[in-house]
Steps between C-alpha positions, in 0.01 A plus 500: 500500500648830381779657704412816692698810412758596765378859502134571456411737214310723740804556725749546216331803350603845617213746536409695191349847496346727239602859432300748292803571279552149366278234345679196650524396867810609692704308755713643784876454445829626638719655232878522530669822385731308264195378305476851344122511480304819431167560673214517251330767713760763589763396242778494763738220596329234705637301792344358814130424547315502170224344294563305178261387232418131528530449123850384406496700175406828672762735648262705717643588844390750766672624814287411801467877556376553141251215545366680809471851348167672569271514195412864579720768649442847644819696439584842642648613168167440324227557760224566245446134407580145604774332303422151370763229465521382139684184397612658172533852361171688463311495172654333200849628576787261554660740748416791729695797635522525878391840628741471793835412342433562131614152394284262302356173625352198325331314783312588822391863535289699740272695267242777510278466193350848549835681496710248305735495800737203549755373754737209512404291802841576654455876459155485661654381829813716526572617856400859585847568642837331462862540597724535194863378498627840379306725739489555877129581536192292415359570154126547448312362201348779291241424231623781273767768490256779406523682832881483489501696174654834599500773236504258208770273642475131417549230765823308447581170670795552736633151424491469118472876427217440249192721477186349651154544350268712714255210519755238609536397861817581692646451846590842642649676804352849531763608759791434265329532161626149422300256292517187288281363226361152563767337281781634720338421833738279696379434855757499780545175691284478810 
């Protein structure tokens, strides 16, 4: 008579789930910061609750929050059309330029095919207001600096002193005429 396994196969398997962005099943995992893993969705450092590809030769990981991103998004900066979550840059390109911060991305993007409009997933969910470490008042997220353009003046980030494109997003205090580009945004501790 064959010996029974100590742990049944059914109970030893962790649940697997599918995600539209990856061909293999994913398994929930907890990732330690010292593991230095990059999320395959947002391309940021990953720690905490996550999903990992079940194939040992595949390095696909997603933050739990990236796994749960909505497939379509209505965004106030682009009210004309819904934005669709893509698992890779639109078209045949290997990268896209984010219309919010101006940086490129190579993975998940919220995309409008009609307008060729793209966001990093992180930029799509930036808070409308924030408290900055270098300023006393809350800063408001503006989707362009066009209306700040006074007599041909160009908006300059008050932190890095670099000019900011009129189409780039900024955090701004109208009372003090103080603003930062998204790269220099450092939230104050709560």
